[in-house]
C-alpha positions in Angstrom: -46.5 -35.0 29.5 -44.2 -33.6 26.8 -40.9 -32.3 27.9 -40.4 -28.5 27.8 -38.4 -27.2 24.8 -34.9 -25.9 25.5 -34.8 -22.1 25.6 -32.4 -19.6 24.1 -30.8 -22.1 21.8 -29.7 -24.6 24.5 -29.2 -28.1 23.3 -31.4 -31.0 24.5 -30.1 -33.7 26.8 -30.6 -35.3 30.2 -29.0 -32.4 31.9 -27.3 -29.2 31.0 -23.9 -28.4 32.5 -23.1 -24.9 33.5 -20.1 -23.4 35.3 -22.3 -23.2 38.4 -23.6 -26.7 38.6 -25.9 -29.1 36.8 -29.5 -28.0 36.2 -32.5 -30.3 36.1 -33.6 -32.1 32.9 -35.2 -29.8 30.3 -34.2 -26.6 32.0 -31.3 -24.2 31.3 -30.1 -21.1 33.1 -31.4 -17.9 31.6 -29.0 -14.9 31.1 -30.2 -11.5 32.1 -32.2 -9.8 29.3 -29.8 -7.9 27.0 -26.6 -9.6 28.5 -24.2 -10.7 25.8 -23.8 -14.4 25.2 -20.7 -15.9 26.9 -18.3 -18.4 25.5 -18.8 -22.0 26.4 -15.7 -22.2 28.6 -12.8 -20.2 30.1 -11.0 -18.1 27.4 -13.2 -19.6 24.8 -12.4 -23.3 25.6 -13.9 -25.2 22.7 -14.2 -28.4 24.8 -16.9 -26.8 26.9 -14.8 -27.3 30.1 -15.6 -25.6 33.3 -15.2 -21.8 33.5 -17.0 -18.6 33.9 -20.3 -18.3 32.0 -23.6 -16.6 32.2 -25.9 -17.3 35.1 -28.9 -15.8 36.9 -26.8 -14.0 39.5 -23.4 -13.5 37.7 -22.8 -10.5 35.6 -20.3 -9.8 32.9 -18.0 -7.9 35.2 -17.5 -10.9 37.4 -16.9 -13.1 34.4 -14.3 -10.7 33.1 -12.5 -10.8 36.5 -12.5 -14.6 36.5 -11.2 -14.9 32.9 -8.4 -12.5 33.8 -7.3 -14.6 36.8 -7.4 -17.8 34.6 -5.4 -16.1 31.9 -2.8 -15.0 34.5 -2.4 -18.5 35.9 -2.1 -19.9 32.3 0.6 -17.4 31.6 2.4 -18.3 34.8 2.3 -14.8 36.3 0.4 -15.9 39.4 0.6 -19.1 41.5 -2.2 -21.5 42.0 -2.8 -20.4 45.6 -2.9 -16.7 44.5 -5.3 -17.6 41.6 -7.7 -19.4 44.1 -7.7 -16.4 46.4 -8.4 -13.9 43.6 -11.2 -16.1 42.3 -12.8 -16.1 45.7 -12.6 -12.3 45.8 -14.1 -12.0 42.3 -17.2 -14.2 42.8 -20.0 -12.6 44.9 -20.9 -14.6 48.0 -24.5 -13.4 48.3 -25.8 -16.8 47.2 -23.7 -19.5 48.9 -24.7 -22.3 46.5 -23.9 -20.2 43.4 -20.7 -19.1 45.0 -19.4 -22.6 45.6 -20.6 -23.9 42.2 -18.8 -21.1 40.4 -15.6 -21.5 42.4 -15.5 -25.2 41.8 -15.9 -24.6 38.1 -12.9 -22.3 38.1 -10.8 -24.8 40.1 -11.6 -27.4 37.5 -10.3 -25.0 34.8 -7.1 -24.5 36.7 -6.7 -28.3 37.1 -7.2 -28.8 33.4 -4.3 -26.3 32.7 -2.1 -28.4 35.0 -3.0 -31.6 33.1 -2.2 -30.1 29.8 1.1 -28.8 31.1 2.1 -32.3 32.1 1.2 -33.9 28.8 3.0 -31.1 26.8 6.4 -31.5 28.6 8.5 -32.6 25.5 7.1 -29.8 23.4 7.6 -27.3 26.1 11.3 -28.3 26.6 12.0 -28.0 22.9 10.4 -24.6 22.8 12.2 -23.4 25.9 15.6 -24.4 24.4 14.9 -22.7 21.1 14.7 -25.9 19.1 11.0 -25.6 18.3 9.0 -28.7 18.2 5.6 -30.1 17.3 2.8 -31.2 19.5 3.5 -33.8 22.1 1.2 -36.1 20.3 -0.7 -37.2 23.4 -4.3 -38.4 22.8 -5.6 -36.1 25.5 -3.7 -32.9 24.4 -6.9 -30.9 23.8 -8.6 -31.6 27.2 -8.2 -28.2 28.6 -8.1 -24.5 27.9 -6.8 -23.7 24.5 -3.0 -22.7 24.6 -2.7 -23.6 28.3 0.4 -25.7 27.6 2.3 -23.0 25.7 4.0 -21.6 28.8 5.6 -24.2 31.1 7.3 -22.2 33.7 5.5 -23.7 36.7 6.7 -26.8 38.6 4.8 -30.0 38.0 5.2 -33.8 38.0 6.6 -35.5 34.9 5.1 -38.6 33.4 7.5 -41.4 32.7 7.2 -40.9 28.9 7.8 -37.2 29.3 11.0 -37.9 31.4 12.4 -40.1 28.7 11.7 -37.6 25.9 13.1 -34.8 28.1 16.3 -36.8 28.6 16.7 -37.3 24.9 16.2 -33.6 24.3 18.7 -32.7 27.0 21.4 -35.0 25.5 20.7 -33.6 22.0 21.2 -30.0 23.2 24.4 -30.6 25.2 27.4 -28.8 23.8 29.7 -31.2 22.1 33.4 -31.0 22.1 35.1 -30.3 18.8 37.7 -33.1 18.9 39.3 -31.8 15.8 40.7 -28.9 17.7 42.6 -31.1 20.1 46.4 -30.9 19.5 46.7 -34.7 19.6 43.9 -35.4 17.1 46.1 -35.2 14.0 48.6 -37.6 15.7 45.8 -40.0 16.5 44.8 -40.3 12.9 48.4 -40.7 11.7 49.1 -43.4 14.4 46.0 -45.4 13.4 47.6 -45.9 10.0 51.0 -47.0 11.3 50.3 -48.8 14.6 50.0 -52.6 14.6 46.5 -53.9 14.2 46.5 -55.4 17.8 47.2 -51.9 19.3 44.5 -50.3 17.2 42.0 -53.0 18.2 42.9 -52.8 21.9 42.4 -49.0 21.9 39.1 -49.4 20.1 37.9 -51.9 22.8 39.1 -49.8 25.7 37.4 -46.7 24.3 34.2 -48.6 24.0 34.4 -49.9 27.6 35.1 -46.4 28.9 31.8 -45.1 27.6 30.0 -47.2 30.4 32.7 -48.9 32.5 30.2 -49.9 35.2 27.8 -51.4 32.6 30.6 -53.2 30.8 31.8 -54.8 34.1 28.2 -55.8 35.1 27.7 -57.5 31.8 31.1 -59.2 32.1 30.4 -60.5 35.6 27.2 -62.1 34.4 28.9 -63.9 31.6 28.6 -67.7 32.2 32.0 -68.7 30.9 34.2 -66.0 32.5 37.2 -67.4 34.4 37.8 -67.0 38.1 39.5 -63.6 38.7 39.5 -61.0 41.5 36.6 -58.5 41.1 38.7 -55.3 41.3 41.2 -56.7 38.7 38.4 -57.2 36.2 37.9 -53.4 36.4 41.6 -52.8 35.9 41.6 -54.8 32.6 38.4 -53.1 31.3 39.9 -49.6 32.0 43.4 -50.5 30.6 45.2 -50.2 34.0 47.9 -52.6 35.2 46.8 -55.8 37.0 48.2 -56.4 40.5 49.7 -59.9 40.4 49.9 -59.9 44.2 46.2 -59.7 44.4 45.7 -62.3 41.8 48.1 -64.7 43.6 46.3 -64.0 46.9 42.9 -64.7 45.4 44.2 -68.1 44.2 45.4 -69.3 47.6 43.0 -67.4 49.9 39.6 -68.7 51.1 38.6 -65.5 52.9 35.9 -63.2 51.5 37.0 -59.7 50.7 34.1 -57.5 49.6 34.8 -53.9 48.7 32.1 -51.3 49.4 32.1 -47.6 48.5 30.3 -45.0 50.5 29.9 -41.4 49.5 29.6 -38.4 51.9 29.0 -35.4 49.7 32.0 -35.1 47.4 34.0 -37.5 49.5 34.3 -41.2 48.6 35.2 -43.8 51.2 36.2 -47.3 50.2 36.0 -50.2 52.7 37.2 -53.8 52.6 40.2 -53.3 50.2 42.6 -55.4 52.2 46.4 -55.7 51.6 47.2 -58.9 49.6 48.0 -61.8 51.9 50.6 -63.2 49.4 53.1 -61.5 47.2 54.9 -62.6 44.1 58.4 -63.5 45.2 59.6 -66.4 43.1 59.4 -67.7 39.6 56.7 -70.2 40.5 54.6 -67.4 42.1 54.9 -65.3 38.9 53.9 -68.2 36.6 50.9 -68.9 38.7 49.6 -65.3 38.8 50.4 -64.7 35.2 48.6 -67.7 33.9 45.4 -66.5 35.7 45.9 -63.0 34.4 46.5 -64.1 30.9 43.4 -66.1 30.8 41.3 -63.2 32.1 42.8 -60.8 29.6 42.1 -63.1 26.7 38.5 -63.5 27.8 38.1 -59.7 27.2 40.7 -59.1 24.5 41.2 -62.4 22.6 43.3 -60.8 19.9 46.2 -60.3 22.4 47.0 -64.1 22.6 50.2 -63.9 20.5 51.4 -60.9 22.5 50.8 -62.5 25.9 52.5 -65.7 24.9 55.5 -64.0 23.6 55.8 -61.7 26.7 55.6 -64.7 29.0 58.5 -66.3 27.2 60.5 -63.1 27.5 60.0 -62.9 31.3 60.7 -66.6 31.7 63.9 -66.3 29.9 65.1 -63.8 32.5 64.1 -66.1 35.3 66.1 -69.0 33.7 69.2 -66.9 32.9 69.6 -65.4 36.4 70.2 -67.1 39.7 67.2 -68.3 41.4 68.4 -67.1 44.8 69.1 -63.8 46.4 67.8 -60.6 44.8 67.7 -61.8 41.2 64.1 -63.2 41.2 62.9 -59.9 42.7 64.7 -58.0 39.9 62.8 -59.9 37.3 59.5 -59.3 39.1 60.2 -55.6 39.4 61.1 -55.4 35.7 57.8 -57.2 34.8 55.8 -54.8 36.9 57.6 -51.7 35.4 56.9 -53.0 31.8 53.2 -53.6 32.4 52.9 -50.1 34.1 54.4 -48.5 31.0 52.2 -50.3 28.6 49.1 -49.5 30.6 50.0 -45.8 30.6 50.5 -45.6 26.9 48.3 -46.4 23.9 51.0 -47.1 21.3 53.0 -49.8 23.0 52.6 -53.6 23.1 54.1 -56.0 25.6 56.3 -57.4 22.9 57.9 -54.1 22.1 61.0 -55.2 24.0 63.2 -52.5 22.5 61.0 -49.9 24.1 61.9 -51.3 27.5 65.7 -51.1 27.3 65.9 -48.5 30.0 63.8 -50.6 32.3 66.1 -53.6 31.7 69.1 -51.5 32.6 67.3 -50.2 35.7 65.9 -53.4 37.1 67.8 -56.3 35.5 71.3 -54.9 35.0 71.2 -52.3 37.8 74.2 -50.9 39.7 73.9 -53.5 42.4 76.9 -56.0 42.2 76.2 -59.8 42.5 76.1 -61.4 45.8 79.6 -62.0 47.3 80.6 -64.8 49.5 80.5 -64.1 53.2 83.7 -62.9 54.8 85.0 -62.9 58.4 86.3 -60.1 60.4 83.2 -58.1 61.2 81.7 -55.2 59.4 85.1 -54.0 58.0 85.4 -57.0 55.9 81.9 -57.1 54.6 81.1 -56.9 50.9 79.1 -53.9 50.1 76.7 -53.0 47.2 77.3 -50.0 45.0 75.0 -47.8 47.2 77.2 -48.6 50.2 74.8 -50.9 52.1 76.0 -54.3 53.2 75.3 -57.2 50.8 72.4 -59.5 51.5 74.6 -62.4 52.4 76.5 -60.6 55.1 73.6 -58.6 56.5 72.1 -59.8 59.7 68.9 -61.9 59.2 65.6 -59.9 59.6 63.9 -61.0 62.7 60.5 -59.6 61.6 60.8 -61.5 58.3 61.4 -64.7 60.1 58.4 -64.0 62.3 56.3 -63.3 59.2 55.6 -59.6 60.0 58.2 -57.6 58.0 56.5 -54.8 56.1 59.5 -54.2 53.8 60.4 -55.8 50.5 63.6 -57.8 50.1 65.3 -55.0 48.3 64.2 -52.2 50.7 64.8 -53.9 54.1 68.2 -53.2 55.6 68.2 -56.7 57.0 68.5 -59.9 55.0 65.3 -61.8 54.4 66.9 -65.1 55.1 66.5 -67.9 57.6 68.4 -67.3 60.8 69.6 -70.9 60.9 70.7 -71.7 57.4 70.5 -68.3 55.7 68.2 -69.6 53.0 65.7 -67.1 51.4 63.2 -69.9 50.6 61.9 -70.3 54.1 61.8 -68.6 57.5 63.3 -69.9 60.7 60.1 -71.6 61.8 60.1 -73.8 58.7 63.8 -74.6 58.7 64.7 -78.3 59.0 68.4 -77.7 59.3 70.0 -79.1 62.5 71.4 -76.7 65.1 
C-alpha cells in the first residue's frame, strides 16, 4: 500500500519531529486553517531545534508567549526557574499529552542555550572586557538558538579549554606597571653598564628565579646532581638571601629529620618544624666546614661566582690565621663574615670581593673597641682587667655554669660569664670533657 503523501509542504521521512512530540510515519500535524506558518524553532532557530511551533491545539498567542520567555532567558533577564514557571503558565493544560510535549520542547530549547553559553566562554569574556573577539571556534557552536551565546551573564560550568583561554585573556587584560616611571629605573640602566659582569649575571638569575620561586626550587630539588644541602637554605640562595651557616653545619653533623610544614588559617601562616640549629659555628674549623658546603651549593646554582667565592674564602681565612685562635677572636671573624654576607644579600651592586665596601664592618667586628684579653690578676674584682664597655674581661670572669652544662642560650660575646672550662679555663671544651687533673 503506497505511503500517504506529506501534506502542507512537510518533508518526507520515517518520522516528523514537532515541538510537541514525534508523529507517526507519513503524518504531519496540521495547523488551523488560516493560521500563519511558524518558524522551525524558537526565535527562528535554523537548526530546527525544539521550540514553540504550530499544532492542532496551540494557537499563535501561546507561541508568542513562549517565544517571549525564551528570549528573556537568552537575554539573561529571567532565571531558569522563572522561565520554567512562565512556560508552564503560558501553555494550556487542557490536553495533558500536548502540555507535557510542548513543555519538554521548551526545556530542550533552554538547555541548548546553556550549552552554547559554555562553548562560547572565550568569546564572551573578550566581549565583556571590551577587547572584542571572534567566534570561539568550537565545532558545535551552532547547536542552539541563534545568538544565544551573545549574552553570558548567567553562571555556568566552564570547560577545561574555556578555563585555559579565559586565564590567558585575564592575564592579557591585567594592568601592567610602567616601570619607566620608577625613580630607580634610570639608575638601573646606568648600573648595568658599569657594574661587573658577575653582578649583572647574578641579578639576572635572581630576577628569573623570583618569577616562580616555588617552581624553580621544585626543579632544583629534582636535579640528579645537586649536592647535599638543607632544604630551607636552597630557598635562601634562590631568593638572594643570606645562608645560615649554623644550619648548614647542623645538617652535616645531624642525623635527625627536620621537616618544615606550613599551615594557613585565613591570612595567618603558621610554620612548624623549623628547629633551632643543634650546632653553631664557633671555630675556624666549623666555618671552613660550613663554608665549603655552602660554596658548593651556590656554585651549583650560580657557577659564574666561583672566582668570587674562592677569593672571599681566602679573605676570611686570612683573618682567622692573623688573629689568636682563642678567646673572642674567632667569634669576631665569624661575626664579620656574617655581617658581610648580610650586606651583600641586601644589595644588588656589591660582590663578596668588594672588601673596600666592608671597611666599616671590619672596624666594628674585627678592630672593635674591646681590648685584647689581659692576664688574670689577683685581688678580687678590684684588680680585674675590664673591657672598654666596663664589663670584666673573659679571662677573669667566672666560668658559665650553663655553658659547662651545655645549656647556655647566650653567645660567647653576650654572656656575662666566661664560656670556659671550670677546671682549666679552656674555651675549647666544657668541664665534662676536661682531662686536666684536679
